[in-house]
C-alpha positions as CSV (number, residue, x, y, z in Angstrom):
1,M,57.1,50.6,30.2
2,Y,55.1,53.2,32.2
3,K,55.1,56.9,31.9
4,W,53.1,59.8,33.4
5,A,50.0,61.0,31.5
6,Q,50.5,64.3,29.9
7,P,50.1,67.0,30.9
8,K,51.3,66.0,34.3
9,I,49.1,67.5,36.9
10,C,50.4,65.6,40.0
11,G,53.5,65.6,42.3
12,E,55.3,62.4,42.6
13,D,57.6,63.5,45.4
14,L,54.8,64.5,47.7
15,E,53.9,62.4,50.7
16,G,51.7,59.5,49.7
17,A,52.4,59.9,46.0
18,V,52.5,56.8,43.8
19,K,55.7,56.0,42.1
20,L,56.0,54.9,38.5
21,P,56.1,51.1,38.2
22,A,59.3,49.5,37.0
23,S,59.5,48.7,33.3
24,G,58.6,45.2,32.3
25,V,60.9,42.6,30.9
26,K,61.8,43.0,27.3
27,T,60.0,40.5,25.0
28,R,60.3,39.6,21.3
29,C,58.5,42.2,19.2
30,P,55.5,41.0,17.2
31,P,56.0,40.5,13.4
32,C,55.7,43.3,10.9
33,N,52.4,43.9,9.3
34,P,51.5,41.9,6.2
35,G,53.4,43.3,3.1
36,F,56.3,44.5,5.2
37,F,59.6,42.8,6.1
38,K,61.9,43.3,9.1
39,T,65.3,44.9,8.5
40,S,68.5,44.2,10.3
41,N,67.9,47.1,12.7
42,S,64.4,45.6,13.6
43,T,62.4,48.2,11.6
44,C,59.7,47.3,9.2
45,E,60.0,48.2,5.5
46,P,57.5,47.6,2.7
47,C,58.2,44.8,0.2
48,P,58.8,45.9,-3.4
49,Y,56.0,45.6,-6.0
50,G,55.6,42.1,-7.4
51,S,56.3,40.5,-4.0
52,Y,54.3,39.7,-0.9
53,S,54.9,38.8,2.7
54,N,53.1,37.7,5.8
55,G,55.1,40.1,8.0
56,S,58.5,38.3,7.8
57,D,60.4,37.9,4.5
58,C,59.3,39.1,1.1
59,S,58.6,36.5,-1.6
60,H,58.0,37.0,-5.3
61,C,54.6,36.2,-6.7
62,P,54.5,32.9,-8.6
63,A,54.1,33.0,-12.4
64,G,50.5,33.7,-13.5
65,T,49.7,35.7,-10.3
66,E,49.8,39.3,-9.3
67,P,50.1,41.0,-5.9
68,V,46.9,42.3,-4.2
69,V,48.0,45.7,-3.0
70,G,46.6,47.6,0.0
71,F,47.4,48.3,3.6
72,E,46.7,45.8,6.4
73,Y,47.6,47.0,9.9
74,K,47.1,44.4,12.6
75,W,50.4,44.7,14.6
76,W,51.0,47.9,16.4
77,N,54.7,48.1,17.4
78,T,55.0,51.7,16.2
79,L,52.5,54.1,14.6
80,P,52.6,53.6,10.8
81,T,54.3,56.4,8.8
82,N,51.0,57.4,7.1
83,M,49.1,57.8,10.4
84,E,49.3,60.5,13.0
85,T,47.6,61.2,16.3
86,T,46.7,64.3,18.3
87,V,44.2,65.7,20.9
88,L,41.5,68.2,20.2
89,S,40.1,70.2,23.1
90,G,36.3,69.7,23.6
91,I,36.0,73.2,25.1
92,N,37.8,75.6,22.7
93,F,38.4,73.1,19.9
94,E,42.1,73.8,19.7
95,Y,44.7,71.1,19.0
96,K,47.1,70.2,21.8
97,G,50.6,68.9,21.3
98,M,49.7,65.5,22.9
99,T,49.4,61.9,21.8
100,G,45.8,60.8,21.5
101,W,46.3,57.1,20.7
102,E,49.0,54.7,22.0
103,V,50.2,51.5,20.3
104,A,49.9,48.2,22.3
105,G,51.1,45.3,20.3
106,D,47.9,43.7,18.9
107,H,45.8,46.9,19.1
108,I,46.0,50.7,19.4
109,Y,44.0,52.5,22.1
110,T,43.1,56.0,23.3
111,A,45.4,57.8,25.7
112,V,44.2,59.6,28.8
113,G,44.2,63.2,27.5
114,A,44.0,66.4,29.5
115,S,40.3,66.4,30.0
116,D,37.5,63.9,29.7
117,N,35.7,65.9,27.0
118,D,38.8,66.1,24.8
119,F,38.7,64.4,21.4
120,M,41.4,61.7,20.9
121,I,42.2,62.0,17.2
122,L,43.7,59.3,14.9
123,T,44.2,60.0,11.2
124,L,45.2,57.8,8.3
125,V,46.1,59.4,5.0
126,V,46.0,57.4,1.7
127,P,47.4,59.2,-1.5
128,G,45.1,57.4,-3.9
129,F,43.9,54.1,-5.3
130,R,44.5,51.6,-8.1
131,P,41.1,50.2,-9.1
132,S,41.0,47.5,-11.7
133,Q,40.1,48.0,-15.3
134,A,36.7,46.4,-14.7
135,V,36.0,48.9,-11.9
136,M,36.9,51.8,-14.1
137,A,34.6,50.6,-16.9
138,D,31.6,50.4,-14.5
139,T,30.1,53.9,-14.3
140,E,27.3,52.9,-11.9
141,N,29.1,50.8,-9.4
142,K,31.4,53.4,-8.0
143,E,33.3,51.2,-5.6
144,V,37.0,52.1,-6.0
145,A,38.2,50.5,-2.7
146,R,37.0,49.7,0.8
147,I,38.3,50.2,4.3
148,T,37.4,47.7,7.0
149,F,38.4,48.1,10.7
150,V,37.8,46.1,13.9
151,F,37.2,48.1,17.0
152,E,35.8,48.1,20.6
153,T,34.7,50.7,23.1
154,I,34.6,50.3,26.9
155,C,32.7,53.1,28.6
156,S,31.1,53.9,31.9
157,V,29.4,57.1,30.7
158,N,28.1,58.6,27.4
159,C,31.3,58.2,25.4
160,E,31.2,58.5,21.6
161,L,33.5,57.2,18.8
162,Y,33.3,59.0,15.4
163,F,34.5,57.8,12.1
164,M,35.1,60.6,9.5
165,V,36.2,60.7,5.9
166,G,37.9,63.6,4.1
167,V,38.5,64.1,0.4
168,N,41.5,66.0,-1.0
169,S,42.3,67.6,2.4
170,R,38.7,69.0,2.7
171,T,36.8,69.1,6.0
172,N,36.2,65.7,7.4
173,T,32.6,64.5,7.1
174,P,31.2,62.2,9.8
175,V,30.2,58.8,8.4
176,E,29.2,56.8,11.5
177,T,29.0,57.3,15.2
178,W,29.0,54.8,18.0
179,K,27.7,55.7,21.5
180,G,28.4,53.9,24.7
181,S,30.2,50.6,25.1
182,K,30.4,48.4,21.9
183,G,31.7,45.0,21.8
184,K,34.4,44.0,19.4
185,Q,33.0,44.4,15.9
186,S,33.8,45.2,12.3
187,Y,32.8,48.1,10.1
188,T,33.3,48.6,6.3
189,Y,33.1,51.8,4.4
190,I,33.0,51.8,0.6
191,I,35.2,54.4,-1.1
192,E,33.7,55.7,-4.3
193,E,36.2,58.4,-5.4
194,N,39.8,58.0,-6.5
195,A,41.4,60.8,-4.7
196,T,43.6,61.5,-1.7
197,M,41.6,60.3,1.3
198,S,41.9,60.9,5.0
199,F,40.2,58.6,7.5
200,T,39.8,59.9,11.1
201,W,38.8,58.3,14.3
202,A,37.8,60.6,17.2
203,F,37.0,59.4,20.7
204,Q,35.3,61.5,23.3
205,R,34.8,60.2,26.8
206,T,32.0,62.5,27.7
207,T,30.2,65.5,26.2
208,F,30.0,67.4,29.5
209,H,32.3,70.4,29.6
210,E,34.2,69.4,32.7
211,I,37.9,70.0,33.5
212,G,39.8,67.1,34.9
213,R,40.0,63.4,34.4
214,K,37.4,61.1,36.0
215,Y,36.8,58.5,33.4
216,T,40.3,57.5,32.4
217,S,39.3,53.8,32.2
218,D,36.9,54.6,29.3
219,V,38.8,53.6,26.2
220,A,38.4,52.9,22.5
221,K,40.5,50.2,20.8
222,I,41.2,49.5,17.2
223,Y,42.6,46.0,16.4
224,S,43.0,46.1,12.7
225,I,42.6,48.4,9.7
226,N,42.5,47.0,6.1
227,I,42.3,49.2,3.0
228,T,42.2,47.7,-0.6
229,N,43.5,48.9,-3.9
230,V,45.9,51.4,-2.4
231,M,48.3,53.3,-4.7
232,D,51.9,52.4,-3.6
233,G,50.5,49.8,-1.3
234,V,51.9,46.4,-0.2
235,A,50.7,42.9,-0.7
236,S,50.1,40.1,1.8
237,Y,49.2,37.5,-0.9
238,C,49.1,37.1,-4.7
239,R,46.1,36.2,-6.8
240,P,45.7,34.5,-10.2
241,C,45.6,36.8,-13.2
242,A,44.9,36.7,-16.9
243,L,48.0,36.0,-18.9
244,E,49.1,38.0,-22.0
245,A,51.7,36.7,-24.3
246,S,54.7,39.0,-25.1
247,D,58.3,38.9,-26.3
248,M,59.4,38.5,-22.8
249,G,57.1,35.6,-22.1
250,S,53.7,35.8,-20.5
251,S,52.7,38.6,-18.2
252,C,49.6,39.6,-16.2
253,T,46.9,41.6,-17.8
254,S,43.4,42.8,-16.8
255,C,40.4,41.1,-18.2
256,P,37.8,43.3,-19.9
257,A,34.8,44.3,-17.9
258,G,32.3,41.4,-17.5
259,Y,35.0,38.7,-18.0
260,Y,36.1,36.2,-15.4
261,I,39.5,34.5,-15.2
262,D,39.8,30.7,-15.7
263,R,42.2,29.6,-12.9
264,D,43.5,26.6,-15.0
265,S,44.2,28.3,-18.3
266,G,44.6,31.9,-17.1
267,T,42.4,33.1,-19.9
268,C,39.4,35.5,-19.8
269,H,35.9,34.3,-20.5
270,S,32.7,36.3,-20.7
271,C,30.0,35.8,-18.1
272,P,26.7,34.1,-19.2
273,P,23.8,36.4,-20.1
274,D,21.8,37.9,-17.2
275,T,24.6,37.4,-14.7
276,I,26.9,40.0,-13.0
277,L,30.5,39.7,-12.0
278,K,31.9,40.8,-8.7
279,A,35.0,42.8,-9.6
280,H,37.1,41.8,-6.6
281,Q,36.6,38.1,-7.1
282,P,36.6,37.4,-10.8
283,Y,37.7,33.8,-10.7
284,G,35.8,31.0,-12.3
285,V,32.3,31.0,-13.8
286,Q,30.9,30.7,-10.3
287,A,31.9,34.3,-9.8
288,C,29.1,35.3,-12.3
289,K,26.0,35.7,-10.1
290,P,22.5,35.4,-11.7
291,C,20.3,38.4,-11.7
292,G,17.0,38.5,-9.8
293,P,13.5,37.9,-11.2
294,G,12.4,40.5,-13.7
295,T,15.9,41.9,-14.3
296,K,18.7,41.5,-16.7
297,S,22.4,42.4,-16.8
298,N,24.0,45.4,-18.5
299,K,26.6,44.9,-21.3
300,I,29.6,44.8,-18.9
301,H,27.8,42.4,-16.4
302,S,28.3,44.9,-13.6
303,L,24.7,45.4,-12.5
304,C,21.2,44.0,-12.9
305,Y,18.4,46.4,-14.0
306,N,14.9,46.4,-15.3
307,D,14.1,47.8,-18.7
308,C,10.7,49.0,-17.5
309,T,8.9,45.9,-18.8
310,F,7.4,43.1,-16.8
311,S,5.2,40.1,-17.5
312,I,3.3,37.8,-15.1
313,S,0.9,34.9,-15.9
314,T,-2.1,34.1,-13.8
315,P,-4.6,31.2,-14.3
316,S,-7.0,33.6,-16.0
317,R,-4.7,35.6,-18.3
318,T,-1.2,37.1,-18.8
319,F,-0.4,40.6,-17.7
320,N,2.2,42.6,-19.7
321,Y,3.5,45.9,-18.3
322,N,5.5,48.8,-19.7
323,F,6.5,51.5,-17.3
324,L,8.3,53.8,-19.7
325,A,5.5,56.3,-19.4
326,L,6.4,56.8,-15.8
327,P,9.0,59.6,-15.3
328,N,12.7,59.0,-14.7
329,T,12.5,60.6,-11.2
330,I,9.7,61.5,-8.9
331,S,9.9,63.2,-5.5
332,L,7.9,63.0,-2.3
333,A,8.0,64.8,1.0
334,G,6.9,63.2,4.2
335,G,4.9,64.8,6.9
336,P,6.5,67.7,8.8
337,S,8.6,67.0,11.8
338,F,9.9,69.4,14.4
339,T,13.0,69.7,16.5
340,S,13.1,70.3,20.2
341,K,13.1,74.0,19.5
342,G,10.1,73.8,17.3
343,L,11.9,74.2,14.0
344,K,10.1,72.5,11.1
345,Y,11.8,70.1,8.7
346,F,10.8,67.4,6.2
347,H,12.2,64.1,5.0
348,H,12.4,64.4,1.2
349,F,12.6,61.3,-1.0
350,T,13.7,61.1,-4.7
351,L,12.9,57.9,-6.6
352,S,13.9,56.5,-10.0
353,L,12.2,53.2,-10.9
354,C,13.7,51.6,-14.0
355,G,15.3,51.9,-17.4
356,N,18.3,54.0,-18.4
357,E,20.5,50.9,-18.7
358,G,20.5,50.7,-14.9
359,K,21.9,54.2,-14.4
360,K,21.0,55.8,-11.1
361,M,19.0,58.9,-11.6
362,S,18.0,60.1,-8.1
363,V,20.3,62.8,-6.6
364,C,20.1,64.1,-3.1
365,T,22.4,67.0,-2.1
366,D,23.9,68.6,1.0
367,N,23.9,72.3,0.2
368,V,24.5,73.6,3.7
369,T,28.1,74.5,2.8
370,D,27.1,76.2,-0.4
371,L,24.6,78.5,1.3
372,R,27.2,79.7,3.7
373,I,29.8,80.6,1.0
374,P,29.5,84.2,-0.4
375,E,28.3,84.5,-4.0
376,G,31.0,84.2,-6.6
377,E,33.0,81.7,-4.6
378,S,32.9,77.9,-5.3
379,G,32.0,75.6,-2.5
380,F,32.0,71.8,-2.0
381,S,28.6,70.1,-1.6
382,K,28.1,66.5,-0.9
383,S,25.7,64.6,-3.2
384,I,24.3,61.1,-3.3
385,T,23.3,59.3,-6.5
386,A,21.1,56.3,-6.1
387,Y,17.9,54.7,-7.2
388,V,16.2,56.0,-4.1
389,C,17.7,58.6,-1.8
390,Q,16.6,60.7,1.2
391,A,17.5,64.2,2.4
392,V,16.4,66.4,5.2
393,I,14.8,69.6,3.9
394,I,14.5,72.8,6.0
395,P,12.1,75.3,4.5
396,P,13.4,78.8,3.7
397,E,11.2,80.5,6.3
398,V,13.1,78.5,8.9
399,T,16.7,79.1,7.7
400,G,16.3,82.6,6.5
401,Y,18.0,81.8,3.1
402,K,16.3,82.4,-0.2
403,A,16.3,78.6,-0.9
404,G,15.6,75.7,1.4
405,V,18.4,73.8,3.0
406,S,19.0,70.2,2.0
407,S,21.2,68.2,4.3
408,Q,22.1,64.7,5.4
409,P,21.6,62.9,2.1
410,V,21.4,59.1,2.5
411,S,21.2,56.4,-0.2
412,L,18.3,54.0,0.3
413,A,18.7,51.9,-2.9
414,D,22.0,51.1,-4.6
415,R,21.2,47.7,-6.1
416,L,18.0,46.3,-7.8
417,I,17.4,42.9,-6.3
418,G,14.4,41.9,-8.5
419,V,10.9,42.7,-9.8
420,T,8.0,40.5,-8.9
421,T,4.4,40.3,-7.6
422,D,5.4,38.3,-4.6
423,M,5.6,40.2,-1.3
424,T,9.0,38.7,-0.2
425,L,12.3,38.6,-2.1
426,D,15.8,38.1,-0.7
427,G,14.7,38.6,2.8
428,I,12.9,41.9,2.0
429,T,9.1,41.9,2.7
430,S,6.6,44.5,1.4
431,R,3.6,43.9,3.6
432,A,0.3,44.5,1.8
433,E,-1.3,46.0,5.0
434,L,1.0,49.0,4.8
435,F,-1.2,50.5,2.1
436,H,-4.8,50.6,1.3
437,P,-5.8,47.3,-0.4
438,E,-5.9,46.8,-4.2
439,S,-9.5,46.5,-5.5
440,L,-9.3,46.1,-9.3
441,G,-8.0,42.5,-9.4
442,I,-4.7,43.5,-11.0
443,P,-1.6,42.4,-9.1
444,D,0.8,45.1,-7.8
445,V,4.3,45.0,-9.3
446,I,7.0,45.4,-6.5
447,F,10.6,46.6,-7.1
448,F,13.0,45.4,-4.4
449,Y,16.3,47.4,-3.7
450,R,19.2,47.3,-1.3
451,S,21.7,49.9,-0.3
452,N,25.4,49.5,0.3
453,D,25.4,51.5,3.6
454,V,25.7,49.3,6.7
455,T,24.9,50.9,10.0
456,Q,24.7,49.9,13.6
457,S,20.9,49.4,13.4
458,C,20.9,48.1,9.8
459,T,23.5,45.4,9.8
460,S,22.4,44.1,6.4
461,G,22.1,47.6,4.9
462,R,18.9,49.5,4.1
463,S,16.3,48.1,1.8
464,T,13.5,49.8,-0.2
465,T,10.4,48.5,-1.9
466,I,8.4,50.4,-4.5
467,R,4.9,49.0,-5.0
468,V,3.6,50.0,-8.4
469,R,-0.2,49.9,-8.7
470,C,-2.6,50.3,-11.6
471,S,-5.0,53.3,-11.0
472,P,-7.0,54.3,-14.1
473,L,-8.2,57.5,-12.5
474,K,-4.6,58.9,-11.9
475,P,-2.9,60.1,-15.1
476,A,0.8,59.9,-15.4
477,P,3.0,60.5,-13.5
478,G,0.4,59.5,-10.8
479,S,0.8,59.8,-7.1
480,L,3.4,58.6,-4.6
481,S,2.4,57.8,-1.0
482,L,4.0,56.5,2.2
483,P,2.6,53.8,4.6
484,S,-0.2,55.2,6.6
485,T,1.3,53.8,9.8
486,C,4.9,55.1,9.0
487,S,4.8,58.7,8.0
488,D,8.6,58.8,7.2
489,G,8.4,55.8,4.9
490,T,9.9,53.4,7.4
491,C,8.8,51.8,10.6
492,D,12.2,50.5,11.7
493,G,14.7,52.9,10.1
494,C,16.1,50.2,7.8
495,N,13.2,49.1,5.5
496,F,11.5,51.8,3.4
497,H,8.2,51.3,1.5
498,F,6.5,53.4,-1.2
499,L,3.3,53.1,-3.2
500,W,3.2,54.5,-6.8
501,E,-0.3,54.7,-8.3
502,S,-0.8,55.7,-11.9
503,V,-2.6,54.8,-15.1
504,A,0.8,54.2,-16.6
505,A,1.2,51.3,-14.2
506,C,-1.7,49.4,-15.7
507,P,-1.0,46.4,-17.9
508,L,-0.9,46.6,-21.7
509,C,-4.2,46.2,-23.4
510,S,-4.8,42.7,-24.9
511,T,-7.7,40.9,-26.5
512,A,-9.1,40.1,-23.1
513,D,-9.7,43.8,-22.5
514,Y,-12.4,44.4,-25.2
515,H,-15.6,42.7,-26.4
516,A,-17.7,42.8,-29.6
517,I,-21.2,44.3,-30.0
518,I,-23.1,43.0,-33.0
519,S,-25.9,45.2,-34.3
520,S,-29.2,43.9,-35.9
521,C,-29.5,43.4,-39.6
522,V,-30.7,46.6,-41.2
523,A,-31.2,46.8,-45.0
524,G,-29.2,43.7,-45.5
525,I,-26.1,45.1,-43.5
526,Q,-24.9,44.0,-40.1
527,K,-22.2,45.9,-38.1
528,T,-19.8,44.5,-35.5
529,T,-18.3,47.1,-33.2
530,Y,-15.5,46.5,-30.6
531,V,-15.4,48.5,-27.3
532,W,-13.3,48.4,-24.2
533,R,-14.6,46.7,-21.2
534,E,-15.6,49.1,-18.4
535,P,-13.8,50.1,-16.3
536,K,-10.9,50.1,-18.7
537,L,-7.9,48.6,-16.8
538,C,-5.2,48.7,-19.4
539,V,-3.1,51.2,-21.3
540,S,-1.4,51.2,-24.8
541,G,-0.8,47.7,-26.0
542,I,-3.1,46.6,-28.9
543,S,-5.7,49.0,-30.5
544,L,-9.4,48.3,-30.9
545,P,-10.1,46.4,-34.2
546,E,-11.9,48.4,-36.9
547,Q,-15.7,48.1,-37.2
548,R,-16.6,45.1,-39.3
549,V,-19.6,45.2,-41.8
550,T,-21.1,42.0,-43.1
551,I,-24.1,41.3,-45.5
552,C,-27.0,39.6,-43.8
553,K,-30.6,38.4,-44.5
554,T,-33.6,40.0,-42.7
555,I,-36.6,38.1,-41.3
556,D,-38.9,39.6,-44.0
557,F,-36.7,37.9,-46.6
558,W,-36.9,34.5,-45.0
559,L,-40.7,34.9,-44.6
560,K,-41.0,35.6,-48.3
561,V,-38.9,32.6,-49.1
562,G,-41.1,30.4,-46.9
563,I,-44.3,31.6,-48.5
564,S,-43.0,31.1,-52.0
565,A,-41.8,27.6,-51.2
566,G,-45.2,26.7,-49.6
567,T,-47.0,28.0,-52.7
568,C,-44.9,26.0,-55.1
569,T,-45.4,22.9,-53.0
570,A,-49.2,23.3,-53.1
571,I,-49.3,23.8,-56.8
572,L,-47.1,20.7,-57.4
573,L,-49.4,18.6,-55.2
574,T,-52.5,19.9,-57.1
575,V,-51.0,19.1,-60.5
576,L,-50.1,15.6,-59.3
577,T,-53.6,15.0,-58.0
578,C,-55.1,16.0,-61.4
579,Y,-52.7,13.8,-63.2
580,F,-53.6,10.7,-61.3
581,W,-57.3,11.5,-61.5
582,K,-57.2,11.7,-65.3
583,K,-55.3,8.5,-65.5
584,N,-57.8,6.7,-63.3
585,Q,-60.7,7.8,-65.7
586,K,-59.0,6.3,-68.7
587,L,-58.5,3.0,-66.9
588,E,-62.2,2.9,-65.9
589,Y,-63.2,3.5,-69.5
590,K,-61.1,0.6,-70.8
591,Y,-62.7,-1.8,-68.4
592,S,-66.2,-0.6,-69.2
593,K,-65.7,-1.1,-72.9
594,L,-64.5,-4.6,-72.3
595,V,-67.6,-5.4,-70.2
596,M,-70.0,-4.0,-72.9
597,N,-68.5,-6.2,-75.6
598,A,-68.8,-9.2,-73.3
599,T,-72.6,-9.0,-72.7
600,L,-73.8,-9.8,-76.2
601,K,-76.8,-12.0,-76.7
602,D,-77.6,-14.2,-73.7
603,C,-74.3,-13.3,-72.4
604,D,-72.7,-15.8,-74.8
605,L,-69.3,-14.4,-75.1
606,P,-67.0,-15.5,-77.9
607,A,-63.4,-15.8,-77.1
608,A,-61.9,-12.3,-77.1
609,D,-58.9,-11.8,-79.2
610,S,-58.0,-8.6,-77.3
611,C,-59.4,-6.6,-74.5
612,A,-58.0,-3.5,-75.9
613,I,-59.9,-1.0,-78.1
614,M,-59.7,-2.1,-81.7
615,E,-58.9,0.2,-84.6
616,G,-61.9,2.1,-85.7
617,E,-63.8,1.8,-82.5
618,D,-65.3,4.8,-81.0
619,V,-64.0,5.6,-77.6
620,E,-66.9,7.9,-77.0
621,D,-69.6,5.2,-76.3
622,D,-71.7,5.9,-73.3
623,L,-70.9,4.4,-70.0
624,I,-73.6,3.4,-67.6
625,F,-72.5,3.3,-64.0
626,T,-74.3,1.5,-61.3
627,S,-74.1,4.5,-59.1
628,K,-72.7,8.0,-59.1
629,K,-69.6,8.4,-57.0
630,S,-67.6,11.4,-56.0
631,L,-64.0,11.9,-57.1
632,F,-62.7,10.7,-53.8
633,G,-64.9,7.6,-53.9
634,K,-63.7,6.7,-57.4
635,I,-60.1,7.0,-56.3
636,K,-60.9,4.8,-53.3
637,S,-62.7,2.2,-55.3
638,F,-59.9,2.1,-57.8
639,T,-57.3,1.5,-55.1
640,S,-59.3,-1.0,-53.0
641,K,-61.3,-3.3,-55.3
642,R,-58.8,-5.6,-56.7
643,T,-59.1,-9.3,-57.0
644,P,-56.4,-11.8,-56.0
645,D,-55.5,-12.4,-59.6
646,G,-54.5,-8.8,-60.0
647,F,-57.5,-7.4,-61.9
648,D,-59.8,-4.7,-60.7
649,S,-63.5,-5.5,-60.0
650,V,-65.8,-2.8,-61.5
651,P,-69.7,-3.0,-61.1
652,L,-71.3,-2.4,-64.5
653,K,-74.9,-2.5,-65.8
654,T,-75.6,-3.9,-69.2
655,S,-77.4,-2.0,-71.9
656,S,-80.2,-4.5,-72.1
657,G,-81.1,-3.9,-68.5
658,G,-79.9,-7.3,-67.3
659,P,-78.5,-7.9,-63.8
660,D,-75.4,-6.2,-62.6
661,M,-72.1,-8.0,-63.1
662,D,-68.9,-7.6,-61.5
663,L,-65.8,-8.0,-63.6
């Protein structure tokens, strides 16, 4: 059917006026939305809890399954009861009693409005959520539910589509904005608080304050809206659940945090070590995803974290790190920036590196509302808790308040992907050329993070890398720096990089970090002292060994030993020489005596009974030698003059003066 746009500012009965077209032929209405059924009067009603539907009839969930409650709107026959629409003037910001959005079967679109700069408002209110037991036990992963919608904008000028979120009827906060024409796409927002939530879509055709309608063809369309875990919601399907035995039979129950459901048996099983479980898909062991390098899972298998320790092996040695000396949080402000009016502001970053069982320690706050509220009254300030967050800081001299203004807090790191010395992990790259090069030969340890926020520019969410570098000259906590080429920490708005230099980032000391100095032997004592290698590139770890004292022998001692041994050897040789000389004399005497007895009268020798000295003979008879020889000559003659029969030949002279004879 066709109807005049309100307010009606034309005359249909004037000459040349266009008439309303005739209404179209009636067609069969599309089905109800999932979880609803059609009544006899063609209205859609929700199915009771424990049943589900695809938009036609309700069916009970099979045994061993439970309904997945939520709201899924994809057919737009009438506006759902928990949604409302209106128009807000873009000039005086007053609400008008008009319809801002119209239903059109498979989508809902913006109406014409009274002026092109009016805001077409569509609001969806959800009373609360029903998160699972595992979600409630996870204090760090604050995802209670999520809303996903598919939309499209068709614009000829500078139109804008805003998506805003309100908590407990408080002022809506803009979450995302799309400018200009956008093709059909999906957007997901994670809900982190179990409260009454309102979700608002506002479309403005132009920001110019003009009266009248020139751009009525500019339109925003929403095709579907899906919200999970809604209190008093409906179900479009049922999922397997863990079974609990009772008197009435088996019934569904929730598995403890960190347990997955076995589809075949319906029982709960704990995930393996160092794996995490996605709470919205806890079916089968494949639902337990392994943690990244350098990380481990917490007790309930909800997140991976690093306990501030890390180890890496290289061909030369093994580096062991302990970052507990680094503070829980550290802040850094980027360079000053200025608005078009010359007002100064800073991008302020807060980082928390590791430990704390994976608890996020960095907090960024929006205190603009608090500063405007008079003292004594309570206000509502938005804060972000993450591993790394960013806020815009306006100095007090600019705002006129006593304290600076912190606004627009953004999470840059919600999940730790891994810790490694590699420059790339899970599609995130920390380029070495972003910072001044490392010169000590110790590898940088890089922490890789991802955020849950998905934006138009960052379709995979934001990512953050923290490069931790050993710097012996910078005591803890050290210094934090941004890339030299990107003063705001990012060069593309999606990937942020930081360098943290500190002595606390040096590896733990090991035996490779010290060497021994051995002193000379003094007074029989030698000392071994252990000192660190310079420059010292380690911290904590092992301590230097105590000084070692050993007993030693000096050079003077060994010289004395050598002289004594030489002297003893000389004496021994002298004694042996005298001994053999004396023995040689006795042997010569025996032979001389034998010769003298043999030279009796005419040399007629009777047969000798013995050549030995007989009893009573005087051994002191004179010997007459043919010639006088030295001691050396006698020894030589004794050893050389020997006949073939084994006897020595000695030249002798007889007592009667006869000729010499050799015997």
